TORPA-4810 file (N, C-alpha, C, O; in nm, 3 decimals):
<nodes>
NODE_1_5.327_18.262_15.333_5.377_18.197_15.213_5.522_18.239_15.191_5.564_18.351_15.221_M
NODE_2_5.596_18.144_15.138_5.736_18.166_15.114_5.767_18.124_14.970_5.720_18.020_14.924_K
NODE_3_5.845_18.206_14.901_5.885_18.175_14.765_6.032_18.131_14.765_6.118_18.200_14.819_T
NODE_4_6.057_18.016_14.704_6.194_17.969_14.692_6.227_17.952_14.544_6.139_17.936_14.460_I
NODE_5_6.356_17.956_14.514_6.402_17.941_14.376_6.501_17.825_14.370_6.598_17.820_14.446_E
NODE_6_6.475_17.733_14.278_6.563_17.618_14.260_6.662_17.653_14.148_6.623_17.670_14.033_I
NODE_7_6.788_17.664_14.185_6.890_17.704_14.088_6.977_17.589_14.041_7.047_17.602_13.941_K
NODE_8_6.974_17.476_14.109_7.063_17.367_14.073_6.999_17.232_14.107_6.940_17.214_14.213_R
NODE_9_7.014_17.139_14.014_6.974_17.001_14.036_7.099_16.914_14.028_7.190_16.942_13.950_F
NODE_10_7.103_16.811_14.107_7.210_16.713_14.098_7.174_16.615_13.987_7.062_16.564_13.982_S
NODE_11_7.270_16.588_13.897_7.244_16.499_13.784_7.207_16.359_13.834_7.116_16.295_13.781_V
NODE_12_7.277_16.313_13.938_7.248_16.180_13.992_7.108_16.167_14.048_7.041_16.066_14.028_G
NODE_13_7.062_16.270_14.120_6.928_16.263_14.178_6.819_16.272_14.072_6.714_16.209_14.086_S
NODE_14_6.842_16.348_13.967_6.744_16.357_13.859_6.734_16.224_13.785_6.624_16.177_13.754_V
NODE_15_6.849_16.163_13.756_6.849_16.034_13.687_6.783_15.927_13.774_6.706_15.845_13.724_V
NODE_16_6.814_15.929_13.903_6.757_15.828_13.993_6.606_15.846_14.007_6.532_15.747_14.013_K
NODE_17_6.559_15.970_14.012_6.416_15.991_14.030_6.335_15.957_13.904_6.219_15.919_13.915_S
NODE_18_6.395_15.971_13.787_6.323_15.937_13.664_6.347_15.793_13.621_6.290_15.748_13.521_T
NODE_19_6.430_15.722_13.694_6.455_15.581_13.662_6.327_15.499_13.668_6.308_15.406_13.590_L
NODE_20_6.238_15.533_13.760_6.113_15.459_13.773_6.026_15.475_13.649_5.958_15.381_13.608_Y
NODE_21_6.026_15.595_13.588_5.947_15.616_13.467_6.006_15.544_13.347_5.935_15.511_13.253_L
NODE_22_6.137_15.519_13.351_6.202_15.449_13.242_6.164_15.302_13.239_6.161_15.241_13.132_L
NODE_23_6.135_15.244_13.354_6.104_15.102_13.359_5.974_15.068_13.288_5.958_14.956_13.238_F
NODE_24_5.881_15.160_13.282_5.752_15.133_13.218_5.770_15.101_13.069_5.722_14.996_13.026_I
NODE_25_5.836_15.185_12.988_5.852_15.147_12.847_5.945_15.029_12.826_5.925_14.950_12.734_P
NODE_26_6.048_15.015_12.910_6.140_14.902_12.892_6.070_14.771_12.921_6.090_14.673_12.848_I
NODE_27_5.989_14.765_13.025_5.916_14.642_13.054_5.818_14.611_12.941_5.798_14.495_12.905_I
NODE_28_5.755_14.715_12.886_5.667_14.695_12.772_5.741_14.642_12.651_5.691_14.554_12.580_G
NODE_29_5.862_14.695_12.626_5.942_14.645_12.515_5.983_14.501_12.537_5.982_14.421_12.443_M
NODE_30_6.018_14.466_12.659_6.059_14.328_12.688_5.942_14.232_12.673_5.958_14.125_12.614_I
NODE_31_5.826_14.269_12.725_5.708_14.181_12.712_5.670_14.163_12.566_5.644_14.051_12.522_I
NODE_32_5.668_14.272_12.490_5.635_14.262_12.348_5.740_14.179_12.273_5.706_14.098_12.187_F
NODE_33_5.867_14.201_12.306_5.974_14.126_12.241_5.969_13.978_12.271_5.989_13.896_12.181_G
NODE_34_5.943_13.943_12.397_5.934_13.801_12.432_5.814_13.734_12.366_5.823_13.621_12.320_L
NODE_35_5.702_13.806_12.363_5.582_13.751_12.300_5.605_13.729_12.151_5.570_13.624_12.097_F
NODE_36_5.664_13.828_12.084_5.689_13.811_11.941_5.796_13.707_11.915_5.791_13.637_11.814_S
NODE_37_5.894_13.694_12.006_5.996_13.589_11.989_5.936_13.451_12.007_5.975_13.357_11.937_S
NODE_38_5.841_13.436_12.100_5.775_13.307_12.116_5.698_13.269_11.991_5.693_13.152_11.953_L
NODE_39_5.636_13.368_11.927_5.566_13.340_11.801_5.664_13.303_11.691_5.635_13.218_11.607_L
NODE_40_5.781_13.367_11.692_5.880_13.336_11.589_5.947_13.201_11.611_5.993_13.138_11.516_L
NODE_41_5.952_13.154_11.737_6.013_13.024_11.764_5.938_12.912_11.692_5.997_12.810_11.656_F
NODE_42_5.809_12.930_11.671_5.733_12.828_11.599_5.771_12.824_11.451_5.760_12.720_11.387_T
NODE_43_5.816_12.939_11.398_5.856_12.945_11.257_6.001_12.907_11.237_6.033_12.814_11.163_E
NODE_44_6.091_12.980_11.306_6.234_12.957_11.288_6.306_12.999_11.416_6.296_13.114_11.458_D
NODE_45_6.377_12.906_11.477_6.442_12.932_11.605_6.556_13.031_11.598_6.577_13.108_11.692_G
NODE_46_6.630_13.033_11.488_6.745_13.124_11.475_6.698_13.268_11.469_6.758_13.356_11.530_V
NODE_47_6.592_13.293_11.395_6.538_13.429_11.385_6.487_13.475_11.521_6.505_13.591_11.558_I
NODE_48_6.423_13.387_11.594_6.371_13.422_11.725_6.484_13.453_11.823_6.475_13.547_11.901_A
NODE_49_6.590_13.374_11.819_6.704_13.399_11.907_6.770_13.532_11.873_6.809_13.606_11.963_F
NODE_50_6.782_13.562_11.745_6.836_13.691_11.702_6.745_13.805_11.747_6.793_13.911_11.786_T
NODE_51_6.616_13.782_11.741_6.521_13.884_11.787_6.533_13.913_11.935_6.522_14.028_11.977_G
NODE_52_6.556_13.810_12.016_6.572_13.829_12.159_6.698_13.910_12.188_6.696_14.002_12.269_I
NODE_53_6.808_13.876_12.121_6.932_13.952_12.139_6.916_14.097_12.094_6.965_14.189_12.160_L
NODE_54_6.848_14.116_11.982_6.824_14.250_11.930_6.738_14.331_12.026_6.763_14.450_12.047_F
NODE_55_6.636_14.267_12.085_6.549_14.335_12.180_6.626_14.377_12.305_6.608_14.489_12.353_M
NODE_56_6.711_14.290_12.356_6.791_14.324_12.474_6.889_14.437_12.443_6.908_14.526_12.526_L
NODE_57_6.950_14.434_12.327_7.042_14.540_12.287_6.969_14.673_12.275_7.020_14.776_12.320_L
NODE_58_6.852_14.672_12.215_6.776_14.796_12.200_6.728_14.850_12.334_6.722_14.972_12.352_L
NODE_59_6.695_14.763_12.429_6.653_14.809_12.561_6.768_14.880_12.632_6.748_14.983_12.695_S
NODE_60_6.888_14.823_12.623_7.005_14.886_12.685_7.038_15.016_12.614_7.071_15.116_12.680_V
NODE_61_7.031_15.017_12.481_7.059_15.139_12.406_6.957_15.248_12.437_6.993_15.365_12.449_L
NODE_62_6.830_15.211_12.450_6.726_15.307_12.485_6.753_15.369_12.621_6.740_15.491_12.637_Y
NODE_63_6.791_15.288_12.719_6.820_15.340_12.852_6.942_15.432_12.850_6.942_15.536_12.916_A
NODE_64_7.045_15.395_12.775_7.166_15.478_12.768_7.136_15.613_12.703_7.183_15.716_12.752_A
NODE_65_7.061_15.614_12.596_7.025_15.740_12.530_6.937_15.824_12.621_6.954_15.945_12.628_I
NODE_66_6.843_15.762_12.688_6.753_15.832_12.779_6.831_15.900_12.891_6.809_16.017_12.920_Y
NODE_67_6.922_15.824_12.954_6.999_15.882_13.064_7.095_15.989_13.014_7.120_16.087_13.085_F
NODE_68_7.150_15.973_12.894_7.239_16.074_12.839_7.166_16.205_12.812_7.216_16.312_12.845_G
NODE_69_7.049_16.197_12.751_6.970_16.317_12.723_6.925_16.382_12.854_6.925_16.504_12.866_I
NODE_70_6.887_16.301_12.950_6.843_16.354_13.079_6.956_16.425_13.152_6.936_16.532_13.210_L
NODE_71_7.076_16.368_13.149_7.191_16.432_13.213_7.225_16.563_13.142_7.257_16.662_13.207_A
NODE_72_7.218_16.563_13.010_7.244_16.685_12.934_7.142_16.793_12.966_7.178_16.910_12.981_L
NODE_73_7.014_16.757_12.976_6.910_16.854_13.011_6.932_16.912_13.150_6.908_17.031_13.172_M
NODE_74_6.979_16.830_13.244_7.004_16.878_13.379_7.120_16.975_13.381_7.114_17.078_13.448_T
NODE_75_7.226_16.944_13.308_7.341_17.035_13.301_7.302_17.167_13.235_7.343_17.273_13.281_V
NODE_76_7.223_17.161_13.129_7.178_17.284_13.062_7.089_17.366_13.156_7.100_17.488_13.161_I
NODE_77_7.000_17.299_13.231_6.916_17.372_13.326_7.002_17.441_13.432_6.980_17.558_13.463_Y
NODE_78_7.100_17.370_13.486_7.186_17.429_13.589_7.261_17.550_13.533_7.279_17.650_13.603_N
NODE_79_7.304_17.541_13.408_7.377_17.652_13.347_7.284_17.772_13.324_7.320_17.886_13.356_W
NODE_80_7.165_17.746_13.268_7.071_17.856_13.239_7.010_17.915_13.367_6.983_18.034_13.372_L
NODE_81_6.989_17.832_13.468_6.932_17.883_13.593_7.030_17.976_13.663_6.988_18.071_13.730_A
NODE_82_7.159_17.952_13.648_7.258_18.042_13.706_7.260_18.177_13.635_7.292_18.278_13.698_G
NODE_83_7.227_18.180_13.506_7.230_18.304_13.429_7.098_18.382_13.435_7.098_18.504_13.451_K
NODE_84_6.986_18.310_13.423_6.857_18.378_13.410_6.763_18.357_13.528_6.656_18.417_13.532_F
NODE_85_6.799_18.275_13.623_6.711_18.246_13.737_6.650_18.108_13.721_6.629_18.060_13.609_G
NODE_86_6.622_18.048_13.832_6.572_17.911_13.830_6.422_17.902_13.845_6.350_18.002_13.833_G
NODE_87_6.377_17.783_13.870_6.236_17.752_13.889_6.190_17.811_14.023_6.254_17.790_14.125_L
NODE_88_6.081_17.883_14.021_6.031_17.944_14.144_5.911_17.866_14.195_5.821_17.830_14.119_K
NODE_89_5.912_17.842_14.325_5.803_17.769_14.388_5.750_17.850_14.506_5.827_17.914_14.578_M
NODE_90_5.621_17.846_14.524_5.558_17.912_14.639_5.519_17.804_14.737_5.446_17.711_14.702_V
NODE_91_5.568_17.816_14.858_5.542_17.717_14.962_5.457_17.783_15.070_5.489_17.891_15.120_I
NODE_92_5.347_17.717_15.103_5.257_17.767_15.207_5.268_17.675_15.328_5.250_17.554_15.318_E
NODE_93_5.296_17.734_15.440_5.310_17.658_15.564_5.173_17.649_15.632_5.106_17.750_15.654_E
NODE_94_5.133_17.527_15.665_5.006_17.507_15.736_5.037_17.456_15.875_5.128_17.376_15.896_K
NODE_95_4.961_17.502_15.966_4.982_17.461_16.107_4.876_17.365_16.152_4.879_17.321_16.267_E
</nodes>
């Protein structure tokens, strides 16, 4: 068995690897928004069009905030791992 310590993460690789998890809530927001907009189109078309624009804006804002917080967490981890030690993993080699 071998123990390794992870002291640094690349911000780009962390954002790219969690991008797949971000698509799940965004697709849910888009499906819910489109469904509710279709229901609103029967009542008033202007409100439904505004709702679609609002939904798209919120999806982009959600992604931007998510990536910003994730990048900040990665930078903080890299800073703290340099001072106090990083994540330790035990790796077992099998033949």
